[in-house]
C-alpha positions in Angstrom: 30.2 58.2 -82.0 32.8 57.9 -84.7 33.0 55.6 -87.5 35.5 54.5 -90.3 35.8 51.3 -93.1 38.9 49.2 -93.0 40.0 46.6 -95.8 40.4 42.7 -94.6 40.3 39.3 -96.4 36.7 39.4 -95.6 35.7 42.9 -97.6 35.2 46.1 -96.3 33.8 46.4 -92.6 32.8 49.3 -91.2 33.3 50.0 -87.5 31.8 52.5 -85.6 33.1 53.5 -81.5 32.2 55.4 -79.0 34.8 56.4 -75.6 33.2 52.9 -74.2 34.7 51.0 -77.2 33.6 49.2 -80.6 29.8 49.9 -80.6 28.3 48.7 -84.2 30.2 46.7 -86.8 29.3 45.7 -90.4 30.3 44.2 -93.7 27.1 44.3 -95.5 26.6 48.3 -95.9 27.9 49.1 -99.4 27.8 52.7 -98.0 28.3 55.3 -95.7 25.2 56.2 -95.3 23.5 52.8 -95.3 25.8 52.3 -92.5 25.3 55.0 -90.4 21.2 54.0 -91.0 22.2 50.3 -89.4 24.0 52.2 -86.3 21.1 54.5 -85.6 18.7 51.2 -85.5 21.1 49.3 -83.8 22.6 52.1 -81.1 20.1 55.1 -81.3 23.1 57.5 -82.6 24.7 58.6 -85.9 28.4 58.3 -85.7 30.5 60.7 -87.9 33.3 59.7 -90.5 36.8 59.5 -88.6 39.5 57.8 -90.3 42.3 58.5 -87.5 41.7 54.7 -85.9 41.3 53.1 -89.1 44.8 51.3 -89.1 44.3 50.4 -85.3 40.6 49.3 -86.2 41.4 47.3 -89.6 44.4 45.4 -87.9 41.5 44.4 -84.9 39.3 43.2 -87.4 41.9 41.2 -89.9 43.3 39.7 -86.6 39.9 38.4 -85.6 39.5 36.7 -89.0 42.8 35.5 -88.5 42.4 33.9 -85.4 42.8 36.3 -82.4 40.3 36.8 -80.4 38.8 40.2 -79.4 39.2 40.8 -75.7 38.6 45.0 -76.0 35.8 47.0 -75.4 32.4 46.5 -76.6 30.1 49.4 -76.3 26.6 47.7 -75.6 24.6 50.0 -73.6 22.1 50.8 -76.2 21.1 47.2 -75.3 18.3 46.0 -72.7 20.4 43.4 -69.7 18.7 40.3 -71.2 20.4 41.4 -74.7 23.6 42.1 -72.7 23.3 38.2 -71.3 22.8 36.5 -74.4 25.7 38.5 -76.3 28.1 37.8 -73.6 27.2 34.0 -73.6 27.4 34.5 -77.4 31.0 35.9 -77.2 32.2 33.1 -75.2 31.6 30.4 -78.0 35.2 29.5 -79.5 36.2 29.9 -82.4 35.5 26.4 -84.5 32.5 25.6 -82.3 29.1 25.8 -82.6 26.1 26.5 -80.0 22.5 26.4 -80.7 20.0 29.0 -79.9 18.7 26.5 -77.1 22.3 26.0 -75.5 22.7 30.1 -75.2 19.0 30.2 -73.4 20.0 27.7 -71.1 23.8 29.1 -70.8 21.9 32.0 -69.5 19.6 30.4 -67.1 16.2 30.8 -69.7 16.0 28.1 -71.0 12.7 28.4 -72.3 13.7 32.0 -74.1 14.9 30.1 -77.3 12.8 32.7 -79.6 13.8 35.8 -77.5 17.7 34.6 -77.5 17.3 34.4 -81.2 15.9 37.8 -81.5 18.6 39.3 -79.3 21.4 37.7 -81.5 19.1 39.3 -84.7 20.1 42.9 -82.9 23.6 42.3 -82.5 25.6 45.4 -83.4 28.6 44.0 -83.7 28.8 40.6 -85.5 32.1 39.2 -86.0 33.4 40.7 -82.5 30.3 38.9 -81.2 30.0 35.8 -83.1 26.8 35.0 -83.5 27.0 33.3 -86.7 28.2 30.3 -84.6 24.8 29.9 -83.4 22.6 27.2 -85.1 19.3 25.8 -85.3 18.7 22.5 -82.7 18.6 20.6 -86.0 22.0 22.0 -86.8 21.0 24.2 -90.1 23.2 27.7 -90.2 20.0 29.8 -89.8 19.8 33.6 -90.4 22.6 36.0 -90.3 22.5 39.6 -89.5 25.6 40.7 -91.5 25.0 39.6 -94.9 22.4 36.3 -94.3 22.8 32.3 -94.5 25.4 32.5 -97.3 27.8 34.5 -95.4 27.5 32.5 -91.9 28.2 29.5 -93.8 31.6 31.3 -94.9 32.6 32.6 -91.8 32.0 28.9 -89.9 33.8 27.1 -93.0 36.6 29.9 -92.4 37.0 28.9 -88.7 36.4 25.3 -89.4 33.2 24.7 -87.6 31.3 22.9 -90.9 
């Protein structure tokens, strides 16, 4: 697994990849070591710095921030089948829209698994590319976000026109 840090209009965003696709994304880490620890926690692997794909990945991330959906490969091999199902349903949420945790639970055929859906989203290794910030509580409140907390979640939703 390799990683780089990209400059975007959102600020610095770290991204790690394997031969299977992008595996970890974060904009809240302030150091390479913190990002490496995050990747280890989410994927079980510790990435090595490699800036060879920096321009390409920077364009992907900036494109996503500008409204271009990311359709490329994402490596979710370290996750359970349940978590992959949740993230697939989350990835299908259109820009500018929100869904509730209950909506996602129903979408994967597990309507009583609302809390488990929240847990799977909390461990999303690639926030932004799989837009877990588009999932809100049933009462419409923002809730948490694993890439900077509710303030960042609100900022992303406002940027997308969902709020």
